[in-house]
C-alpha positions as CSV (number, residue, x, y, z in Angstrom):
1,M,-15.1,21.8,-37.0
2,S,-17.3,18.7,-36.6
3,I,-19.7,17.7,-33.4
4,Y,-17.4,14.7,-32.6
5,Q,-14.0,17.2,-32.9
6,F,-15.9,18.9,-29.9
7,L,-16.7,16.0,-28.0
8,V,-14.2,13.8,-27.8
9,P,-11.6,16.7,-26.0
10,V,-14.5,17.2,-23.7
11,L,-15.1,14.0,-22.7
12,A,-11.7,13.3,-22.7
13,M,-10.9,15.6,-19.7
14,I,-14.1,14.6,-17.9
15,M,-12.2,11.1,-17.9
16,I,-9.0,12.8,-16.7
17,V,-10.7,14.7,-14.0
18,I,-12.5,11.3,-13.1
19,G,-8.9,9.5,-13.6
20,A,-7.3,11.9,-11.1
21,S,-10.4,11.7,-8.7
22,R,-9.5,7.7,-8.8
23,Y,-5.5,8.1,-8.3
24,Q,-6.1,10.0,-5.0
25,R,-8.6,8.4,-3.4
26,R,-5.7,5.5,-4.3
27,E,-7.7,3.8,-6.2
28,Q,-5.8,3.4,-9.5
29,T,-1.4,3.5,-9.3
30,L,0.3,6.1,-10.8
31,R,1.2,3.9,-14.1
32,E,-2.6,3.8,-14.6
33,F,-3.4,7.2,-13.8
34,I,-1.1,7.8,-16.8
35,L,-2.0,5.4,-19.3
36,W,-5.4,6.8,-17.9
37,V,-4.3,10.2,-19.4
38,L,-2.4,9.6,-21.7
39,V,-5.0,7.1,-23.7
40,W,-7.4,10.4,-23.4
41,L,-5.1,12.3,-25.3
42,G,-4.5,10.3,-27.9
43,L,-8.0,10.0,-28.8
44,S,-8.7,13.8,-28.2
45,L,-5.4,14.3,-30.8
46,I,-7.1,11.3,-33.0
47,S,-10.8,13.7,-33.1
48,I,-9.3,17.0,-33.6
49,F,-6.2,16.3,-35.9
50,P,-7.1,13.1,-37.6
51,H,-5.3,13.5,-40.9
52,E,-2.5,15.2,-39.3
53,V,-2.6,11.5,-37.1
54,I,-2.7,9.3,-39.7
55,K,-0.4,11.1,-41.8
56,F,2.2,10.7,-38.9
57,I,1.1,7.2,-38.5
58,E,2.2,6.6,-41.8
59,K,5.5,8.1,-41.6
60,V,6.7,6.4,-38.5
61,T,4.9,3.2,-39.3
62,G,5.7,3.0,-43.2
63,I,2.0,1.3,-43.8
64,K,0.8,2.8,-46.7
65,S,-2.7,3.5,-45.0
66,G,-2.6,5.0,-42.2
67,I,-6.1,3.7,-40.8
68,N,-4.1,-0.3,-41.0
69,A,-1.4,1.3,-39.0
70,L,-3.9,2.4,-36.7
71,L,-5.6,-0.8,-36.6
72,F,-3.1,-2.8,-36.1
73,F,-1.4,-0.7,-33.7
74,A,-5.0,-0.7,-31.2
75,I,-4.6,-4.2,-31.4
76,V,-1.9,-4.8,-30.3
77,V,-1.9,-3.0,-28.3
78,L,-4.9,-4.7,-26.6
79,L,-3.6,-7.8,-27.4
80,Y,-1.2,-6.6,-24.7
81,A,-3.4,-5.2,-22.5
82,V,-4.9,-9.3,-22.9
83,L,-1.9,-10.9,-22.2
84,R,-1.1,-8.5,-18.4
85,L,-4.8,-9.6,-17.8
86,F,-4.0,-13.0,-18.2
87,I,-0.9,-13.4,-16.4
88,R,-2.4,-11.0,-13.5
89,L,-5.0,-13.8,-13.6
90,E,-2.6,-16.3,-13.0
91,R,-0.7,-14.9,-9.9
92,V,-4.1,-14.1,-8.6
93,E,-4.7,-18.2,-8.4
94,Q,-1.9,-19.2,-7.4
95,D,-1.9,-16.5,-4.3
96,V,-5.7,-17.9,-4.1
97,T,-4.2,-21.6,-4.0
98,K,-1.0,-21.1,-1.5
99,I,-3.7,-19.0,1.2
100,V,-6.7,-22.7,0.8
101,R,-3.1,-24.9,0.9
102,K,-1.9,-22.7,4.2
103,D,-5.9,-22.8,5.4
104,A,-6.3,-26.3,4.9
105,L,-2.9,-26.9,6.8
106,D,-4.1,-25.2,9.6
107,R,-7.0,-26.9,9.8
108,F,-5.4,-30.8,9.8
109,R,-2.9,-29.8,12.3
110,K,-5.7,-28.1,14.8
111,N,-8.3,-30.6,14.5
112,T,-5.3,-33.3,14.7
113,R,-4.4,-31.9,18.0
114,Q,-7.7,-31.8,18.8
115,N,-8.1,-35.2,18.2
116,H,-5.2,-36.1,20.0
117,D,-6.2,-34.5,23.6
118,L,-9.6,-35.7,23.3
119,Q,-7.6,-39.6,23.1
120,D,-5.7,-38.9,25.9
């Protein structure tokens, strides 16, 4: 057993505990916590059983090189994460735009009323 096969699971346990703490403080959702746990468990499995995981990935995907399959899978997951972040960013921008527009209209109406009251 190499040092890597020992350190990664220890780090994963620490990170899962940190994730659980963040979930209890409501700093992340249940979905985010489950994803966090799955990622760290997956990394632990890969570090403890690298050859078995690679063979399993080869068998499931049909790609002859397990490393290529693993890299392909990682790229797909990262692209999906970027897409989700982009969608979330677009929503935030739309929400900010709505808030700014509403605030501008409210200020305009308030100023218009004050000007109208001053003229009377």
